[in-house]
C-alpha positions as a printed NumPy array, in Angstrom:
array([[ 83.099, -43.85 ,  61.647],
       [ 82.28 , -42.961,  64.691],
       [ 85.103, -40.638,  65.244],
       [ 84.501, -39.539,  61.123],
       [ 81.414, -38.182,  62.018],
       [ 83.117, -36.497,  64.931],
       [ 85.751, -34.871,  62.829],
       [ 83.455, -33.522,  61.124],
       [ 81.527, -32.077,  63.375],
       [ 84.184, -30.594,  65.315],
       [ 86.214, -29.319,  62.49 ],
       [ 82.741, -27.805,  60.76 ],
       [ 81.069, -27.013,  64.445],
       [ 82.824, -23.452,  63.722],
       [ 80.574, -22.874,  60.136],
       [ 77.509, -23.444,  61.707],
       [ 78.021, -20.619,  64.213],
       [ 78.96 , -17.975,  62.208],
       [ 77.8  , -15.207,  62.176],
       [ 76.401, -13.677,  58.488],
       [ 73.545, -16.56 ,  57.365],
       [ 73.875, -19.299,  56.101],
       [ 76.324, -19.55 ,  52.376],
       [ 74.294, -20.024,  48.97 ],
       [ 73.557, -23.263,  48.105],
       [ 74.672, -23.59 ,  44.211],
       [ 72.571, -23.743,  41.446],
       [ 72.473, -26.23 ,  38.889],
       [ 71.255, -23.97 ,  36.189],
       [ 71.228, -26.9  ,  33.188],
       [ 69.892, -29.578,  36.423],
       [ 67.073, -26.878,  36.902],
       [ 65.471, -26.628,  33.092],
       [ 65.217, -30.2  ,  32.559],
       [ 63.734, -30.775,  36.123],
       [ 61.083, -28.318,  35.033],
       [ 60.679, -30.201,  30.656],
       [ 60.334, -32.909,  32.731],
       [ 57.714, -31.68 ,  35.154],
       [ 55.866, -30.52 ,  32.425],
       [ 55.908, -33.304,  30.124],
       [ 54.246, -35.545,  33.13 ],
       [ 51.799, -32.218,  33.384],
       [ 50.528, -32.809,  30.355],
       [ 50.409, -36.864,  30.509],
       [ 48.513, -36.462,  34.199],
       [ 46.285, -34.019,  32.319],
       [ 45.996, -36.202,  29.328],
       [ 45.272, -39.244,  31.141],
       [ 42.488, -37.148,  33.402],
       [ 40.618, -36.557,  30.175],
       [ 40.991, -39.94 ,  29.439],
       [ 39.919, -41.992,  32.94 ],
       [ 36.387, -39.356,  32.487],
       [ 35.507, -40.687,  29.394],
       [ 35.377, -43.665,  30.552],
       [ 33.685, -43.413,  33.839],
       [ 31.32 , -40.779,  33.076],
       [ 32.189, -37.778,  35.3  ]])
C-alpha cells in the first residue's frame, strides 16, 4: 500500500508545484441545488421547532 502511495505522489508531485494557480473544482449543479433545498427545509423546521419550544418554556 505504501508503494502505491509513493508511486501516486511521484506521478502527481509535479502538479503540486506548477505555476498558474489551482485547478478550478468541478461543480455538480444538481447536487448544489439539492443541498440548497435541504438547507431551506432544515431552516424552516428549525424555525418551527424553536417557536414551539418557546411556547413550552415561556421564554
